C-alpha positions as a Markdown table, in Angstrom:
| # | Residue | x | y | z |
|---|---|---|---|---|
| 1 | Met | 113.0 | 166.9 | 150.6 |
| 2 | Ile | 111.0 | 163.9 | 149.3 |
| 3 | Lys | 111.9 | 160.6 | 151.0 |
| 4 | Leu | 111.8 | 157.7 | 148.5 |
| 5 | Asp | 111.1 | 154.1 | 149.1 |
| 6 | Ile | 113.0 | 153.1 | 146.0 |
| 7 | Leu | 115.7 | 155.1 | 144.2 |
| 8 | Val | 116.9 | 154.0 | 140.8 |
| 9 | Leu | 120.4 | 155.3 | 140.0 |
| 10 | Ala | 121.2 | 154.6 | 136.4 |
| 11 | Val | 124.0 | 155.8 | 134.2 |
| 12 | His | 122.0 | 156.6 | 131.0 |
| 13 | Pro | 118.5 | 157.9 | 130.4 |
| 14 | Asp | 116.6 | 154.7 | 129.2 |
| 15 | Asp | 118.6 | 152.3 | 131.4 |
| 16 | Ala | 116.0 | 152.5 | 134.2 |
| 17 | Glu | 113.2 | 151.9 | 131.7 |
| 18 | Leu | 114.9 | 148.9 | 130.0 |
| 19 | Gly | 116.2 | 147.4 | 133.3 |
| 20 | Cys | 113.4 | 147.9 | 135.8 |
| 21 | Ala | 110.5 | 149.9 | 134.5 |
| 22 | Gly | 108.1 | 147.0 | 135.4 |
| 23 | Thr | 109.4 | 146.9 | 138.9 |
| 24 | Ile | 109.1 | 150.7 | 139.2 |
| 25 | Leu | 105.5 | 150.5 | 138.0 |
| 26 | Lys | 104.6 | 147.6 | 140.3 |
| 27 | His | 105.8 | 149.4 | 143.4 |
| 28 | Leu | 104.2 | 152.7 | 142.5 |
| 29 | Ala | 100.9 | 150.8 | 142.1 |
| 30 | Leu | 101.5 | 149.4 | 145.6 |
| 31 | Gly | 101.7 | 153.0 | 146.9 |
| 32 | His | 105.5 | 153.3 | 147.2 |
| 33 | Lys | 107.4 | 156.4 | 146.3 |
| 34 | Val | 109.9 | 155.7 | 143.5 |
| 35 | Gly | 112.3 | 158.0 | 141.7 |
| 36 | Val | 115.1 | 157.9 | 139.2 |
| 37 | Val | 118.4 | 159.8 | 139.2 |
| 38 | Asp | 120.3 | 159.5 | 135.9 |
| 39 | Leu | 124.1 | 159.9 | 136.2 |
| 40 | Thr | 124.6 | 161.3 | 132.6 |
| 41 | His | 122.5 | 162.8 | 129.8 |
| 42 | Gly | 123.7 | 160.0 | 127.4 |
| 43 | Glu | 125.2 | 162.6 | 125.2 |
| 44 | Leu | 127.6 | 160.2 | 123.4 |
| 45 | Gly | 124.7 | 158.1 | 122.0 |
| 46 | Thr | 124.9 | 157.8 | 118.2 |
| 47 | Arg | 121.4 | 159.1 | 117.6 |
| 48 | Gly | 119.9 | 162.2 | 119.1 |
| 49 | Ser | 121.4 | 164.6 | 121.5 |
| 50 | Ala | 121.5 | 165.4 | 125.2 |
| 51 | Glu | 118.6 | 167.8 | 124.8 |
| 52 | Ile | 116.5 | 165.2 | 123.0 |
| 53 | Arg | 117.3 | 162.6 | 125.6 |
| 54 | Asp | 116.2 | 165.0 | 128.3 |
| 55 | Lys | 112.9 | 165.5 | 126.6 |
| 56 | Glu | 112.5 | 161.7 | 126.1 |
| 57 | Ala | 113.3 | 161.1 | 129.8 |
| 58 | Ala | 110.7 | 163.5 | 130.8 |
| 59 | Ala | 108.1 | 161.8 | 128.6 |
| 60 | Ala | 109.1 | 158.4 | 129.9 |
| 61 | Ser | 108.9 | 159.7 | 133.5 |
| 62 | Gln | 105.3 | 160.9 | 132.8 |
| 63 | Ile | 104.4 | 157.4 | 131.5 |
| 64 | Leu | 105.8 | 155.8 | 134.6 |
| 65 | Gly | 104.4 | 158.3 | 137.0 |
| 66 | Leu | 107.7 | 158.7 | 138.8 |
| 67 | Thr | 107.8 | 160.6 | 142.1 |
| 68 | Ile | 110.9 | 162.5 | 141.0 |
| 69 | Arg | 113.5 | 162.3 | 138.3 |
| 70 | Glu | 116.8 | 164.3 | 138.0 |
| 71 | Asn | 120.1 | 164.1 | 136.3 |
| 72 | Leu | 123.5 | 164.5 | 137.9 |
| 73 | Gly | 125.2 | 165.6 | 134.6 |
| 74 | Met | 128.3 | 163.4 | 134.8 |
| 75 | Pro | 130.2 | 163.1 | 131.5 |
| 76 | Asp | 128.9 | 160.2 | 129.5 |
| 77 | Gly | 131.6 | 157.7 | 128.8 |
| 78 | Phe | 134.2 | 159.5 | 130.9 |
| 79 | Phe | 133.0 | 159.5 | 134.5 |
| 80 | Thr | 135.2 | 157.5 | 136.9 |
| 81 | Asn | 134.8 | 155.9 | 140.3 |
| 82 | Thr | 136.6 | 158.6 | 142.1 |
| 83 | Lys | 135.9 | 160.8 | 145.1 |
| 84 | Ala | 134.3 | 163.6 | 143.2 |
| 85 | Tyr | 131.8 | 161.4 | 141.5 |
| 86 | Gln | 131.2 | 159.3 | 144.5 |
| 87 | Leu | 130.3 | 162.4 | 146.5 |
| 88 | Met | 127.8 | 163.4 | 143.8 |
| 89 | Val | 126.0 | 160.0 | 144.3 |
| 90 | Val | 126.3 | 160.2 | 148.1 |
| 91 | Glu | 124.5 | 163.5 | 148.0 |
| 92 | Ala | 121.7 | 162.1 | 145.9 |
| 93 | Ile | 121.3 | 159.1 | 148.2 |
| 94 | Arg | 121.2 | 161.3 | 151.3 |
| 95 | Lys | 118.8 | 163.7 | 149.6 |
| 96 | Tyr | 116.2 | 161.0 | 148.9 |
| 97 | Gln | 117.0 | 158.5 | 151.7 |
| 98 | Pro | 115.8 | 155.4 | 149.8 |
| 99 | Glu | 115.2 | 152.1 | 151.6 |
| 100 | Ile | 116.1 | 150.3 | 148.4 |
| 101 | Leu | 118.6 | 151.4 | 145.8 |
| 102 | Ile | 118.6 | 149.9 | 142.2 |
| 103 | Thr | 121.4 | 150.4 | 139.8 |
| 104 | Asn | 123.1 | 149.1 | 136.7 |
| 105 | Ala | 124.4 | 145.6 | 136.0 |
| 106 | Tyr | 127.7 | 144.4 | 137.4 |
| 107 | His | 129.2 | 144.2 | 133.9 |
| 108 | Asp | 127.8 | 144.6 | 130.4 |
| 109 | Arg | 128.3 | 145.3 | 126.7 |
| 110 | His | 128.5 | 149.0 | 127.5 |
| 111 | Pro | 131.5 | 149.7 | 129.8 |
| 112 | Asp | 129.6 | 152.6 | 131.5 |
| 113 | His | 127.1 | 150.1 | 133.0 |
| 114 | Gly | 129.6 | 148.2 | 135.0 |
| 115 | Arg | 131.5 | 151.3 | 136.0 |
| 116 | Ala | 128.3 | 153.0 | 137.2 |
| 117 | Ser | 127.3 | 149.8 | 139.1 |
| 118 | Gln | 130.5 | 149.9 | 141.2 |
| 119 | Leu | 130.4 | 153.6 | 141.6 |
| 120 | Thr | 126.8 | 153.4 | 143.0 |
| 121 | Glu | 127.6 | 150.4 | 145.2 |
| 122 | Asp | 130.6 | 152.2 | 146.7 |
| 123 | Ala | 128.7 | 155.5 | 147.2 |
| 124 | Ala | 125.8 | 153.6 | 148.9 |
| 125 | Phe | 128.2 | 152.5 | 151.6 |
| 126 | Leu | 130.0 | 155.8 | 151.9 |
| 127 | Ala | 126.6 | 157.6 | 152.3 |
| 128 | Gly | 126.2 | 155.9 | 155.6 |
| 129 | Leu | 129.5 | 157.2 | 157.1 |
| 130 | Arg | 128.8 | 160.2 | 159.4 |
| 131 | Lys | 132.3 | 161.7 | 159.0 |
| 132 | Ile | 131.8 | 162.2 | 155.2 |
| 133 | Glu | 130.2 | 165.6 | 155.0 |
| 134 | Thr | 127.9 | 166.7 | 152.2 |
| 135 | Thr | 125.5 | 169.6 | 152.0 |
| 136 | Leu | 122.1 | 170.3 | 150.4 |
| 137 | Asn | 121.0 | 173.9 | 150.0 |
| 138 | Gly | 123.8 | 174.9 | 152.4 |
| 139 | Glu | 122.8 | 172.5 | 155.2 |
| 140 | Leu | 124.7 | 169.4 | 156.2 |
| 141 | Gln | 123.0 | 166.2 | 155.1 |
| 142 | Gln | 122.3 | 163.3 | 157.4 |
| 143 | Glu | 124.1 | 160.1 | 156.8 |
| 144 | Trp | 122.0 | 157.5 | 155.1 |
| 145 | Arg | 122.6 | 153.9 | 153.9 |
| 146 | Pro | 120.0 | 152.0 | 151.9 |
| 147 | Lys | 118.9 | 148.7 | 153.4 |
| 148 | Gln | 119.5 | 146.9 | 150.1 |
| 149 | Val | 121.3 | 147.6 | 146.8 |
| 150 | Leu | 120.0 | 145.6 | 143.8 |
| 151 | His | 121.4 | 145.5 | 140.2 |
| 152 | Phe | 119.2 | 145.0 | 137.2 |
| 153 | Ile | 120.3 | 142.8 | 134.3 |
| 154 | Gln | 121.0 | 144.4 | 131.0 |
| 155 | Asp | 122.3 | 143.2 | 127.6 |
| 156 | Arg | 124.6 | 140.4 | 128.9 |
| 157 | Tyr | 122.9 | 137.6 | 130.8 |
| 158 | Ile | 123.7 | 137.4 | 134.5 |
| 159 | Lys | 121.9 | 134.8 | 136.6 |
| 160 | Pro | 119.4 | 136.7 | 138.8 |
| 161 | Asp | 119.2 | 136.4 | 142.5 |
| 162 | Ile | 115.5 | 137.5 | 142.6 |
| 163 | Leu | 112.8 | 137.7 | 140.0 |
| 164 | Ile | 109.8 | 140.1 | 140.1 |
| 165 | Asp | 106.5 | 139.4 | 138.2 |
| 166 | Ile | 105.8 | 142.5 | 136.0 |
| 167 | Thr | 103.1 | 141.0 | 133.8 |
| 168 | Glu | 100.5 | 143.5 | 134.7 |
| 169 | His | 102.8 | 146.4 | 133.8 |
| 170 | Trp | 104.5 | 145.1 | 130.7 |
| 171 | Asp | 102.6 | 147.3 | 128.2 |
| 172 | Lys | 103.4 | 150.4 | 130.1 |
| 173 | Lys | 107.1 | 149.4 | 130.4 |
| 174 | Ile | 107.3 | 149.0 | 126.7 |
| 175 | Ala | 105.6 | 152.4 | 126.2 |
| 176 | Ser | 108.2 | 154.0 | 128.5 |
| 177 | Ile | 111.0 | 152.5 | 126.4 |
| 178 | Tyr | 109.5 | 153.8 | 123.2 |
| 179 | Ala | 109.4 | 157.2 | 124.7 |
| 180 | Tyr | 113.0 | 157.3 | 123.7 |
| 181 | Gly | 112.1 | 157.7 | 120.0 |
| 182 | Ser | 115.7 | 158.6 | 119.0 |
| 183 | Gln | 117.1 | 155.5 | 120.4 |
| 184 | Phe | 114.8 | 152.6 | 119.6 |
| 185 | His | 113.1 | 151.5 | 116.4 |
| 186 | Asn | 111.2 | 154.5 | 115.0 |
| 187 | Pro | 110.3 | 155.1 | 111.4 |
| 188 | Asn | 110.8 | 158.9 | 112.0 |
| 189 | Trp | 114.5 | 158.2 | 112.5 |
| 190 | Glu | 115.1 | 156.0 | 109.4 |
| 191 | Asn | 117.6 | 158.5 | 107.9 |
| 192 | Glu | 119.7 | 158.4 | 111.0 |
| 193 | Pro | 122.6 | 155.9 | 111.6 |
| 194 | Gln | 121.2 | 152.5 | 112.6 |
| 195 | Thr | 122.5 | 151.0 | 115.8 |
| 196 | Tyr | 122.3 | 147.8 | 117.8 |
| 197 | Ile | 119.5 | 149.1 | 119.9 |
| 198 | Ser | 117.6 | 150.9 | 117.1 |
| 199 | Ser | 116.8 | 147.6 | 115.3 |
| 200 | Pro | 113.3 | 146.0 | 115.7 |
| 201 | Glu | 115.0 | 142.9 | 117.0 |
| 202 | Phe | 116.4 | 144.7 | 120.0 |
| 203 | Ile | 113.0 | 145.1 | 121.7 |
| 204 | Gln | 112.3 | 141.5 | 120.8 |
| 205 | Ile | 115.4 | 140.5 | 122.7 |
| 206 | Val | 114.2 | 142.6 | 125.7 |
| 207 | Glu | 110.8 | 140.8 | 125.6 |
| 208 | Ala | 112.5 | 137.3 | 125.2 |
| 209 | Arg | 114.5 | 138.0 | 128.4 |
| 210 | Ala | 111.4 | 139.0 | 130.3 |
| 211 | Arg | 109.6 | 135.9 | 129.1 |
| 212 | Glu | 112.5 | 133.7 | 130.1 |
| 213 | Phe | 112.6 | 135.2 | 133.6 |
| 214 | Gly | 108.8 | 135.0 | 133.8 |
| 215 | Lys | 108.7 | 131.3 | 132.9 |
| 216 | Ser | 110.9 | 130.6 | 135.9 |
| 217 | Ile | 108.3 | 131.9 | 138.3 |
| 218 | Gly | 105.1 | 130.9 | 136.5 |
| 219 | Ala | 104.5 | 134.4 | 135.1 |
| 220 | Lys | 104.4 | 135.8 | 131.6 |
| 221 | Tyr | 107.0 | 138.5 | 132.2 |
| 222 | Ala | 109.5 | 139.2 | 134.9 |
| 223 | Glu | 112.5 | 141.4 | 135.6 |
| 224 | Gly | 115.7 | 140.0 | 137.3 |
| 225 | Phe | 118.0 | 141.5 | 139.8 |
| 226 | Thr | 121.3 | 140.6 | 141.5 |
| 227 | Ser | 122.6 | 141.4 | 144.9 |
| 228 | Arg | 126.1 | 141.2 | 146.5 |
| 229 | Asn | 124.4 | 140.4 | 149.8 |
| 230 | Leu | 122.3 | 137.4 | 150.6 |
| 231 | Leu | 118.6 | 138.0 | 150.3 |
| 232 | Gly | 116.1 | 136.7 | 152.9 |
| 233 | Val | 112.3 | 136.5 | 153.2 |
| 234 | Asp | 110.3 | 136.7 | 156.4 |
| 235 | Asn | 108.5 | 133.4 | 155.8 |
| 236 | Leu | 108.5 | 130.6 | 153.3 |
| 237 | Phe | 104.9 | 131.2 | 152.2 |
| 238 | Arg | 106.0 | 134.5 | 150.6 |
| 239 | Leu | 108.1 | 132.7 | 148.0 |
| 240 | Val | 106.6 | 132.4 | 144.5 |
């Protein structure tokens, strides 16, 4: 078992890259272990296929330098926040024992995002209950609850509770997004149906959001996160 410092649980391959790749890269550079578990293969996407998305996720993972990446294989668009799916997420949390869990936005343009957000939040709590039994390789897993659950901000604006300067890692974040060639602007896919996220303007919107958040903390680019719990710092001089 690999114990992670940060685990990103995102519903679609490319959600982690769009929502928090800069934060992933920053913490990897600081020596932390960071991994991603995708809930689905994104098989309902207009362009590409599950197999293509798997290859793209592998390419993005290599760019990011992730410690681990795996996919739970839930049905894209049709998973629900029910016991069976909660237990799948509980098993993943207990497997990697992250100190910090990052997941999808509270609500968003894509209904999967909000549903995954609540599913992951619920599972993070349940993972800490000793009487809920899960197994890994035939052995009982130890209960584990992350110290903090954060939600990245996606298409719809949500006021962040915390902003992280990702300026030094911006170019690699963008490279990890473009690893999903079937999904974002790519001349090789001109004959495929055009979508909201395949337009050149979509990446410009991603950059505009990062610049807006960055401006608030005196940085060029930043990523924003929300939390249902109050966030604290150990001293005032660590504030940006």
